[in-house]
N, C-alpha and C positions, 0 to 999 in steps of 0.2 A: 312437398312444398316446403320451404326452406325460406327463412326470415331470419332479418339482423335482431340478434339481443342485445340489451345491453347488461351487463356484469360489472363485477364486485372488483373487475381487472382494470377500470376506466379507472386514468389518475384523479386523485383526490385532493384537490388543491388545498395546502397547508395556508397561500400566503404570500408565497414566493411566486416571483418574477418568471412566470413561463413566457418560454420563447426566446428569451434574450442570448442562445448561444445556438449554434451552428455545429455542423462535424468537425469543422476544421479548429472554432475555440475552441471545442470539446476535447480533440488530441492534443492540440495545446497544454491545456489544463492537466492532463491524463500524464504527459511527457513531462514537465514542467513539475509537477507534483512528485516524482523520483528524485526532480534536483541530482542529474545525469553525472555535473562536475562534484559539488558535493557529497553526494553517496560515491564515485568513485575516490578522489579526496582522503573521507574518512572510512571506507571500507574493504579499499583493496589491498591495503597491508595487511586486514586482519583475513583474507580472504587465501594470502600466501602463505601466512604461517599459522595457519587452521592446523591443529593434528598433534601429535606427542612426543617430545623430542626433536630428531630429526626424522622423525617422521612426517613429514607436513604437505601440502597441497603443492606448494612450490612453482616451477614453473606450469602448470595444470591447472593455474588460476584462470588459464582463460578458456578453459575444457568445463573448469566448473562455472564459469560462469555462462558459457551456454548452454548446459543441466538446468541449471537452474530456469530457464526462457522456460523450458517443457511445462514444470507445474504452473509455472504464471499465464503461463498461455492458456490450458486446459481451463484453470479455476477463473479466468478471463471470459472463456466459453462458456462457463455457468453465469455466472453473472448476468451475458447477456441473454440468456434462454431464460433465466429470470424473473429478468429487468422485465423480456415480454411479459409475462403474467400478472406484474405488480410495479410499475417504475414509481416507486418509492423509495424518498431520501434517505430512510434508513439504511437499503440496502441488508446485509447479511441479518441485522436484527429485524426489519419484518418478515424477511424469507425464514430466516430458521423458525420463526417464530409461527410463521403458516406452517411448516413442514415438521417441524418437534417438538412445537412447544414453547408457553412462556419463560422456562428456565434458558433453554437453551437460546435463544430469541434473545433474551435481557445480556445473557454472557456473552454474546458476539458482540450483541451491541457495546459493552463494555471493551472489549478486546480492542474493538476500534480506536474507543476514547483512553485509552492509559496508554495506547503505543503511541499516539498521535501526542497525548502530553507529554510520554516519556522522551520523545524525537523531539521536543521543541527545546529540551535543555539542551541537548547536543550541537542541533540548529546553532541556536544564540552561541553557544560559546564559541563554535567556528564561524559566527558574525564577526560579534564582539572582537576576536583577534585579528582576523582578517581586515576588518577595516582601519586600526591602525595599522598593519602591515602596510597595506594601498597609500595609507598619509606618509608611512614611512620610505616608502619605494619612490615619492614623488619630495624628497626633501627634506617633511617636515619634521624635524628631530626628534621631540619628544613625542612622537607617537612611535617610535622604536623601542623607547621604554615602553609604554604604556601597553603595547603589542602582548607585552612578557610580563606586564600587572594584573593579577586575578581581579585585584576591585576594576580597573580601568577595563577589562577587559567585559565582566558581568554588567558593568553599568552600562557598557554600547550593547550588547545582547537583549539587556530589557529594553532598551530602546526602539533595538530591531524590531521585539516583539510587539510593543505597545502601536509601532505604525504602519506592521501587519494587519492587527488587529482591527484597527481605525480605517486602514484602505476594505478589509472582509466588510466590515460593519456600514461601508458606504455605496455598497450594491455590488453582483455579482460581473456586472458588464465592465466597470472600470478595474475588478481583475483578474479579468481577462484580456482586457487590452492590454496593461500590462504584465500580463505574464509571455506576451508575445514578444514582447520588447527584451524581456528578461532571458525568454528560451533564446530567442534569436544569437544573444551577442554568447552567450554558452557555450552553444553546438556547433559555431565558427569559430571558436577558441580551443575547442575541444578537437576540433577537424586539423586546423594547422599544430597542435602540442602532437597530435598524431606521426602527420606527412614528416615533419619535423623531425621526429626521433627515430623512424623508420629508414630517413633517405640518409641519418646520419649512420646510423647501423650497419647500411647496403651498402651505405661509399666507401665503410670501414673506417670511421672518423667517431667510431659509438664511443665509451669508458672503457676500462679497463674488463671491467664484470658483465661486457654486454655480450647477447647473447641473438644469433641469429635464427628468427622463429621455424619452429620443429615445427610437421603436423601432429606429434606425439604430445604434444602441451592441449593438442583439442580431444584429447582423449582421457577425461577424469575416470574412468575405469580399474584402471590400475593403482586407485588409491584405495585403502582400509574405509570400505563401509563407516563402521562406528566410532572408529578412531580420529577421522582426517574428513572423510567424505560429507558425512552427515553437518555436522559444524560444518564444515567450508558452504553448505548449499543455504545455512540459514542467513551466514554473512551475506555471501551472493544474493539470496534472496532479498535482503534488506536493502542492495540498491535498486530493483523493480517495485520494490514496494510506493503506494501513490496512484499507479493506475487507474485505482478505483473509483479514484478522486472525480474520474468522467460518468461514474454512474451516480455518485453520490448527489450531484447538481443534477439528474433526470427530470425534475419537477420543471428544471427553469430552462430544458432544453428544447428545440424545435422536436418536433417528432419524439416525444418522451420513451416511448418504446421499440424505436428504433434505433437513434442516434448514438444517447449513451452504449449500447452495448457494442456495435461501430467502432465508437472511438476508442474505446478498451480494449480491444483486440490490435487494431491500428497501434495504437500508444505501447503494446508489448510485443508488435512486430522491430515499430525505427528504436524502441532502447535497444533488441538484442544486437540490431549490425552496430546502434555508436558502441553498444559496448563491447563487442566483440571486437574492433579496432582500437579501441582506445588501451582495451585492458592488455591485448597483442604487443602494443606500440608501446606499454610501459612497462612490460617484463623483458622485451627483445633489449632494451636501452639501458634500463636501470640494472636488471639483471636481479637474483634472487637471494644477494648475499646479504651477512650478517654486518654487515661491514659499511663505511660510506652511503651511498645512496642506493645501496641494495635493498628490495624491496623487506628482505626478512630482520632488518634492522628495524626492531622496536620503537628508534626513535624518530622511525620516519611515518610510523603506520597515522599517527593521527593526521597527518595530512600529504600525503605522499608526493602531490603533484608540487607543493611550494617547496620540499626537500628537492627535489629532479630538479626544478625551474632555472634555477641558476646554473648549475652543470650543463643543461642541455643548449640553454639560451647564450649560455656566456655573459660575460660583464662587460659589453660594450652598449654602445648608445641603441643598437637595434633591439640588445638582446634584454634591456633595460625594459622595452620597451614590451614589450612578450611578455616579460614577467609581469609586467602590470597590469597587460589585459590579462595572464593566466587566471594573477589574483582578483581580478573584476571576474571571471567568468564564476569561478568560487565563493565569491563575494552573492553577485547576482544569485547565484543556484538557491543560496543557502538561501537569502530571502526570498526568493519564490515558492521555495519550499517551507517557509515556515507562512506565509502566506495560505498556501495551498492544504498545508496541513491542519489549518484551522476550515477551511472550508469544509471540510469531508467528517471532522469530530462537530460542528456546528450546527449540520443536518442531520447527524446521526442521533442528535439529543433532541434535535426539533422533533423527530418522528417517535422520540421514546417516551416525549412530552403529550403528541398527541394523543397518543394510543395509553394514557396514563402509567407508563413504566416509570416516571420519575417526574417531579413538581412539575405543576402545570408552567410555573412561569417561565421555563426553558422553552414554551411553545412561542412565545410573544414573537410579534413580525413587528419591524419598522413600516409605520402606513405609508412613509415616502420609500425609503428605500430597498422595502419589500423583501427583509435580509432577516436572520432571527438575529432578536439584538439579545435579549438574556447569553442563549447561547454561547454566540461570541463573543462578546464581553468576558464572559465567566469562564470560556476555552482561552482567554488572554491572562486571566487574573490567575487559574489555576495552573498554566503553566510558567509564569514568573515565580509564582513559589516555590515550585516544584525545582525550577532551576535554583533557584536561591539555596532552597534547604541543601541539594546533593554541591554545591559548591562549597560551603560553608564544612559541611561531614568530610568531603575529601576531592579534588580536582580529578584526582586519578579514577575513581567512580564514572566520571562524566563516559572516558574513553570506553567503560564495559557495557554501557547501554547500548552499544550497536549489536552485539548479539543477544543481548535480554530482550531488545524489541524485536527480531528474528523468531524466538518460542511464540511472541502474541501477535504477530506476521499471520506464523504455520499453524496458529491456533485458528483464529479467527477465517483466515483464506480457507483453509481446512474444512471447518465448518460450513461455509457456504461452497461447494463441492458438495459435501453428502450432502446437505439441505435440497439441491437441485434434485439428484439424484429421487431421492423420498420425494420431492413434492409433485414430481411427475411419474412417480411407480406404475400409476391406472395405467397410462397410456405410454409407456417408454416403448414396448414394443410394437406399439398399433403402423410404423414405418421404420427403415434403415435412417434414415435422417436421425430421428427422436430418438433412437437408441446413440448412436453415435454422438452427439452433441448434447443431449438431455441424461445419458448412463454413463456407458464406458468414457468418456474424456473428462465430466468431473468427475467420476471416482476416481479415477485415475488419479486425479490432481491433489484432491482430497487424502488418498491410501500416499504419495507420495511425501505430503507435507505433514502426515503423521509420523511417517517414518524419521521423517528427519527432521520433529520435534522431539521426538522421547529418544534418538540416540543423540543428539543434541544436546535436550537438558541432563545424558549422566555425564557426558564430558565435561558440558562448562560446572558442573557439581562439583567438580574434582577441585582441590583449593588450591593448589597450585596450578589452574587452567590460564592462568591471567596474573600478570608480575607489573607493580610500579615501575616507576623512573629507577627507584633503589635496588632493584631486583627483590621484591617482598611483596608476596603473594596479596591478591585482592581478593578479601573473604570477608563475608558478612556471616556471623555467627558460624564461622568455621570451615564452612560452606562457601563454592565459588559464588563471589559478587553477581555474576550473568543470571547463574539459574534460583537467587534467590530473588532477585526486582523481577525477572519473569514470570515463575510461577508465585513469586508477592503479590505483583501487579494484580496477578488476576483471581487469588484467593483473597484480595479486600474489595472486588468486586461483587466476591460470594457474599460478603459480608454485607454491603451495602444493598445489595438485591432483599437478603431477609429481613434487613430494616425496614427498606420503603414495602414489603410484602405486608408485613404488621400494619403499617401504617392507612397502606392504601393497595388495597389486595383484587379490587379491579383486571389489573390486565391478568394478573397471576390466576387467576377464575378462568380466565378464555371470555372474558365480558365485553374487552374491547381490541384486542385483537384474536380472534380465533383462528386454529387450528384449519386447512382445510389443503387438500390437493385439485391437479389438473385431473378432471371428470370429463368424461363423453354425458350428455345429456338428451333427454327425447328434446327435440325441435318444438319450437312453437308450432300451430296448427290446428286448423277443428276444434276452434273454441281453447286452446290450451295455452298459456300464458305461461312462462318459464321466468322465475323470480331469482334475483342470488341475494343473498344477502345472510344476515344472523339467523340461527334456527325458529326465531320468536319473529321473526318480521313477517309473514307469508308464508304460503304453500312453496314450497322445494322445486325443482326440474325432479323427474324421475333418472337415477341415474341408471347410465348401460354400460356393461360390458364394454373393455376394450378391443373383444372379439366382434362387439356388434350380435351375439348369441340370445340376448334378450329383447334385443328391438322387438316391436312389435310392427305385423306386417306393414305397409302403406307406410311409415312414418321412418323419418332420416334424425341422426342422429348429430350433435354439432359439441365442439369443443365447450367445455365452459371458462374458458381464459380465454381464447381467438375468437371465437361464436363463430369459428370456422364449419362447413358440414366436411363430414364424414362418407366416404364410400360405401354404398352399402353393399356392392359386391365383393367386401371384406368380411363377412360375416362368416363366423364360424371358423374363419382363417387364424 
């Protein structure tokens, strides 16, 4: 006989507004978080010029984007499977703590936080300058000069961060509704841009550097992995980054163990389609030359769309309208991403505070809006401070942030893949599906990201990896700035972790978030009561081997996470 049991995998409320998001809203949040228009505008140029000397990704950029989808999809599967076991808004922090222990979990959570804080500086920079650029397109004279002013762009960027922080503070439903509007504008304009570019190329009305798309563009394996493909992959991973926001709001989602995982996978597939179309169209029209609107021209790398737009659409009335729409799409994309960057960071820090991994004040929830208060506001304040500091040091360093963020993304996404394999290690061979979805796919995604991290770090550390507008190397302590910011951000986390360990050691001793795995246990019956919890919380269930070899005659085994019965016919297989 098998009866239903409750387990520790049930969603524990942290005070967030449960059931606020459905599948569509979750997908919108996941896609909007990646900010397709902003991400491509900021990163496509860097994908094209990734490499050393003349050995760069070039026309193979669409192939690199396709290849980057593979680890993203594989890690999205890991998110989906881990979310089934424990739908916790801490995501990587919680899952890595369960699988590997508190140190790995804390660093995974920090990886999310520091990557989000750093990208906010880049987002704010683009949102600020684009705001004035848009006003300039509508004839506001002073706005043109302001768009080129570091001071006024910084002021506008800070205002954007403050506004989006306030929206996130007001509630998840308001955030989701705004995302639907912003994403709709963004996607429509990107499709118009792509079709316009391809029609001009195929009709013979392109520019001198235009190229007819070739199937070879989609094969990145002709590129040298260490010096070209790995760093290009990290830049391409950046444009996919953000879909995991759909999972970080799992505790505010209807059917929290199913909907977020599905939304994550759907988001990555939709991004693949969008990015393949836009990347191919952009490379085709602009080409990969180092002059004019060519994508290898370093002057265009910060925002390829605004560099190409006037040439693509022309200077007529319709052209100006389309350029304005393109500018609006980048602005809405950056603002949407600003908002959806705050969401997962606030929820990660909320979960860390609940489990006493950081100060308890980060766990405070607004009684009316049911959103993290201190976590949300702190994210906005820290982001503004970081933006100001890096702007004062050097505006050129802000452009280097894209590559350094790629290192952090590879770190915590890869950690999640390996955590999935280790968490499910005892039942991974129980079914063919489990082997693929909880073993092979997450492990392959983790390995790919680990390789990209190592080889990318080696390339980024070269002093001449990136140069500023004056041709000078962008370095910190004589090492490539991308590598220093990426690794330095993680090392700062290690120091902070050590400090908190001394102040409040309960989490690090496994008292608040103990390690566990996916086990089969003896089903309750004949007077047995299966209990789940901390080792000192009561009688624990008897653990059964994955092959059921130690299953007592006449008894049944259940999955400790899902409560599902196991087929006794598998005994000894």
